[in-house]
N, C-alpha and C positions, 0 to 999 in steps of 0.2 A: 662658463666661458671666462678665461683670464682677461684682465683689463687690457693687456697688450694685444689681444686678438680683436679688440673693438675699434671702430673708426675713431679718429682723433677728435672729430667735431660733429655736433648735432645742431640742427636748425629747426625753427618753427616760425610760422607767421599766422596771424589771425586778424580778420577785418574788424573795423569799428562799425558804429551804427548811427542811423538817424532814428530817434524815437518819435514817431508820428503822433502818438497819443497814449495816455495811460501811465506814463512814467511817474514814479512816486508810489503807485499802488502795489508795486512789487516789493516794497520795503516793509520789513516787520516793524511794529506789530500789526499794521493795517493788513498786510498780506495774509497773516495768520487768522485774524478775527473776521475780516470782511471779504477777503479774497480779492486779488488784483487782476487786472487785464491790461496788457501792454501790446501795442502794435509797433513794430519797428522793421527797418530794412537795413541790411548790411551794405557798407560802402567800401570802395577799394582804397581806403586809407588804412594801413595795417600797422600792427605792432610786430616787431621782429626780435627774435632771440637767437643768439649763437652761444652754445656751450662748447668750449674748447678744452679738452682734457690735457693735463700735463703740469709740471712744476710742483712746487710744494705749498704755495699759497692758495687761499680761496680768494679770488679776485673778482670784484663786481664792477662793471663799467656801464653806467647809465648815460648813453649819449644824449638822450632827450633832455636830461636834467643837468648834464655837464658834471656829473659826479663819479668819483671812483672810490671804492672801499676795498681794503685788503684785510684779511684775517689770517692769522697763523694756523688756525684749526677751527673745527666746528664749534668750539667754545665761544667764538666771536659772533655766532649767529643768534645772539640774544634778541628778544623782542624789543621793538621801539628803535629809536635812533634813526640813523640814515638808511635809506633804501629799504624800508621795512617790508615791502612786498617781495623783493628779491630774496631777502633773508628768510622770510616765512616760507617761500617755495622750497628752499633748500632744507629747511627743517622738516617739512612734510615729505619731500622727495630727495633724500640725501644721495650723493654719489661719492664713490671712493676717491681718495687722493686729492691733489690740487687741480685747479681749473681756473679758467677765465670765463665768466658769464657776462656777455655783452648784450644790452638791449637798445633798441632804436625804434622810434615812432615816426610815422609819416605825418602826424598832426602835432600841433603844439601841446605841451603838457598842460593839463587843466582846460582842455578845449570843450569839454562837455560831450564828447563823442564816444564815451565809453572806453577811453584809451587804457585805463587801468584794468578794466575787465578783460579787454582784448589782450593786454600784456600778460595777465594772469593765465589766460587760456594758452597763449603761446609758451609760457614758462612750463605749464603742465605738459604740453605737447613735446617740448624739447627734452625735458627731464624724464618723462616716461619713455621716450625713445632711447635715451642713454641707459636707462635701467632695464631695457628690453621688456617693457610692459605695454600691453595693448589696451586701449580704451576706446569706448564708443564716444561719439560727439557729446551726447547728454552727460555722460560720466565725466568727460573732460571739463564741461561747463560747471558741473556741480563741485568737482574738486577745486577748480579755480575760484569759485565763490567761497569755499571753505578756506582756501589759502588767504584770500583777501579779508574776508569778514570775520572769520573765527580765529585764524592763526595770527594774522597781522592786525586784527582788531580795528579795521577800517570799515565803518558802517556803510551799508548799501544794499540794494536789491539784487536780483538775479538776471534781469533782462540783458545786461551788457555781456555777461559770460555766455548766455545761450545764443545771442546773436552772433558773437564771435566764433563760437564752436560750430554753428550750423550754417551760417551764411544765408542769403536770400531774404525773403519777406516772411514774417510770421505774426500770428496772433498768439501770444503766450498768456496762459492763465496761471495764477499763483494762489495756491491754498496750502501754505506751509505744512509739511515739507514737500508737497507734490507740485510738479510743474506740468501743465498741459501744453503740448506743442502742436500747433495747427499751422502748417505751411499755407501761405497765401499765393495762389497762382494768378499773376497779373497778365493782362493782354500785352503782347510785345509792343504794339504801337503806343499804348498808354504808358508803359515803362519808359519808352524813349521820350515821350512828351514830358513825363514827370522829371526825368533826368535833365532835359533841355531847359525846363522852366524852373528848376530848383536852384535857388541861390543860397549858398552856405557861406557864412561870414564869421570870421574870428575877430573878436573885439580888441584883440591885442592885450587883453587883461585876463589872465588865467583865473580859475576859481578852484577852491578846495571845498568840496561838497559836504565833508563830514560834519562840520559844525551846524550847517543849515539842516541837514538830515536829522541830526540829534534834536534840534529845537522843534522841528515840525512833529516828529514822532512822539516827543515828550508831551507836546500839546495835545496830540491825538489821545495819548494815554490818560491825560487829565480830563478828557471829555470835552475839549474845546469845540463848540458847535460850528464856528466859522471854519476851522480847519477840517473838521469831519465832513461838513457839507462840500467843501472844496475838493476833498479827496474823492468823494462820491461823484462829483461832477467830472473829475478827471477820468474816473473809471468809466462813466457813461460815454465820454468822448472816445475812449479806447474801443468800446463795443461798437460805436457808430463808425469809427474809422475803418475797421476791418471790412464792413459792408461797402463803404464808399470806395475803397481801393478795389474790391472785387467788381464793382459796377463801373469802374473806370471813370468816376465822376470827379473830375479835377477841381471843379468849383466847390463841391462839397468837402473834399479833402482839405482845401485851403481854409474854408470856413471852420472846420473842426480843429485845425492847427491853432487858429486864433481863439476858439472857444477853450481849448485845453490851456492855452497861455493865460487867459483871463482867470481861470480857476487856479492855475499854478501861482500867479502873483498874489492870490489871497492867502497862500500858505505862510508867507514870511515877508516882512517889510523890506528885507534886502534882496528879494528875488530879482528885481530889475535894477541893475546898476545904472548910473548916469551914462556910461558908455553904451549900454544896451538900449536905453531910451533914445539916445541920439541916433544910433544906427537904425532903430525901428522907424523913427520918424522919417529919416532920409529914404529908406527903402520903400515905405508906404507911398511917399511922394513920387517915387520912381516907377510905381505901378504894381506893387505887391498885392496879391489877392488875399494873402493871409500868411501868418508865420508864428513862430514861437522860439523860445530858448531851446537849445540842444542840451539834453541831460537835466541835471538838477537845477540849473539856472544860477543866479547870483554871480554872473561873469561867464567867461568862456565864449561859446559860439551861439549864433542864432541862425535859423534857416527859414526861407520864405519861398512861396510859389508865386512866380511873376506872371503877368499877363502874357508876356512874350518871352523871347530868349533871355535867359538870366544874364548872359554876358553883357547885355545892353545896360545893365545897372551897375557895372563894375566901377565906373567913375563916381557914382553916388556913394558907394561903399567906401571907397578911398577917401572921399571928402569928409565922411563921417568918422574917419580915424580907424577904420577896420580894414580887413583884407579878405579877399575871396579865396576860399579853399575849393579844390576840385571835387566834383560829385560824379561818380559812376557806380553803378550797383555791383555788388559782389555776390555772385551766386554760390561761390565756394566758401566754406568755413575754414576752420583751422587746418593747416597743412604742416606736416613735419617730415624731415628727411635727414 
């Protein structure tokens, strides 16, 4: 088909996630040597991509970062520099001629909600549609992980991409290169209670997880006993979390969030920032049953299960210098059109 016969624009959107337990165990080399287990749920905060064909320039617009990059041709898509994820996606999935590629996020950059993984999935979705290629959701997730981790050289695991591609709640197992996908079916009343009592807070300080991930996994490779023990504790929390969600045991879910967070803090001295410590203290005083950092930690967001309606704690969050982000579950994964 000639380019002139194609639609002028292609779109995709993919949800972010809350990682209930097990995050970090999906990251190599732990995932390759020990095998990882992660339980997460997709939320209706999404990464959005629009690819508009036309013109002579290759134009990238990242609305979430407030950055624009223009290249005269594909020679400008070299690794590194500005907007590395967007350029990496075009190196792996090139399109003919000029275009404007615009990205937008429903959550702040560096929020810890898997926004880069969701963006990678949305990029693969939009570019695949432009190239008239069909992909399964798992293939879209795997390709997005390769774009981010291999092509853009941004270290990380695979849970974000699989959550974004599939939507819903899952228990994922990782034994590189294999990914086990186990959907979790939650009782509707329990899902509603979980949503109502879930308090998601952005600390107003973004985080870049790459340096922290590198430090932790280098320590694991050196055989650091504290790190290795903490990673195994996080994996055990992931195993237990899947069962707690199936049983609709909200108190147990909250306790496991805190247990996972305790092990997570043992991974790196910078895991809990002063902003996170201040937020956690305020929310616990407001009636939290348990909580943890979202994603890798060291900034970004935290989420908690409250005794009652999460909205009642909004003033405590604001007083701690953070802000509340909306929580609703996303049953649908990546969508392109």
